[in-house]
C-alpha positions in Angstrom: 0.1 0.0 0.0 1.6 3.3 -1.0 1.6 6.2 1.4 0.0 9.3 -0.1 -0.1 13.0 0.7 -3.8 12.8 2.0 -2.5 10.1 4.5 0.0 12.5 5.8 -2.1 15.4 5.8 -4.7 13.4 7.7 -2.1 12.5 10.3 -1.0 16.1 10.6 -4.5 17.2 11.4 -3.6 15.8 14.9 -0.8 18.3 15.3 -1.7 21.7 16.7 -0.1 25.0 16.4 1.8 25.8 19.9 -0.1 29.1 20.1 -3.3 29.0 17.7 -5.9 26.6 18.8 -6.0 24.8 15.4 -4.2 22.0 13.6 -1.2 22.8 11.3 -3.2 21.6 8.1 -6.2 23.9 8.6 -4.0 26.8 9.6 -2.5 26.5 6.1 1.1 26.0 7.5 2.0 23.1 5.4 3.8 24.1 2.2 4.7 20.7 0.6 5.0 17.1 1.4 7.6 14.7 -0.3 7.1 11.0 0.1 10.0 8.7 -1.1 10.3 5.1 -0.8 13.0 4.1 1.6 15.0 1.5 -0.1 17.3 1.3 2.9 14.6 0.4 5.3 14.7 -3.1 7.0 12.7 -5.5 4.9 12.5 -3.2 1.9 11.9 -5.2 -1.3 10.7 -8.2 0.6 7.0 -9.3 -0.6 4.5 -9.1 2.2 6.4 -6.4 4.1 5.0 -2.9 4.0 7.2 -0.4 2.0 8.7 2.2 4.3 8.9 5.8 3.2 10.9 8.9 3.8 8.6 12.0 4.4 9.8 15.5 4.1 7.3 18.2 5.4 8.0 21.9 4.6 5.9 24.3 6.6 5.7 28.0 7.5 5.5 28.7 11.2 2.9 30.9 12.2 5.4 32.6 14.4 9.0 33.2 15.0 9.2 31.8 18.3 11.9 29.3 18.3 10.6 27.2 21.3 7.3 27.0 19.8 8.6 26.2 16.5 10.8 23.4 18.0 7.7 22.1 19.8 5.9 22.2 16.5 8.6 20.2 14.7 8.7 17.6 17.5 4.9 17.0 17.4 5.1 16.3 13.6 8.0 14.0 13.9 6.5 12.2 16.8 2.9 11.9 14.9 4.5 10.9 11.6 6.9 8.2 13.5 3.5 6.6 14.5 2.6 5.6 11.0 3.7 2.0 10.2 4.7 2.8 6.8 7.1 6.0 7.7 10.7 5.2 8.3 12.0 8.8 8.7 10.7 12.3 8.7 12.4 15.7 8.1 10.5 18.9 9.0 11.8 22.1 7.3 10.6 25.3 8.6 10.5 27.9 5.8 11.2 31.6 6.4 9.2 32.7 3.2 6.4 33.1 2.5 5.4 34.7 5.7 2.3 32.9 7.2 -0.8 35.1 7.3 -4.4 34.4 8.4 -5.4 34.3 4.7 -3.7 30.8 4.6 -6.3 29.3 7.1 -8.6 27.0 5.5 -12.4 27.2 5.8 -12.5 24.5 8.5 -9.7 26.4 10.3 -11.5 29.7 10.2 -14.6 27.7 11.7 -12.4 26.2 14.3 -11.0 29.7 15.3 -14.4 31.4 15.1 -13.1 33.7 12.3 -16.2 33.0 9.8 -17.9 36.3 10.5 -14.9 38.4 9.6 -12.9 37.7 6.5 -10.3 40.5 7.3 -9.4 39.3 10.8 -5.6 40.0 11.1 -5.4 40.2 14.7 -3.8 37.0 15.1 -0.2 37.8 14.8 
């Protein structure tokens, strides 16, 4: 069974921003996900053994607080380590583009109670 980007996004919905009470997917922090089969994983290429993958997640943090960002990275690493088909995860925090509340998905806006105000920029 191949690991897909929707699988990773589903798992990342369990990871919450250290400051904003919303998951990293619905906050729009995730910029890219790369999934590569791990040819070095134990059992690779043996029939009946699930293929392991290396996952790279790039995201834009919602703030510049280093401790909060370390916590965010650790949360993502721990969550994806729990997936049977993930052998290793790399988290890259991007400095650009800068995250803004405009990145928040409709589900995230609902979670944060922003639906009534499309121009709310008081979060930062």
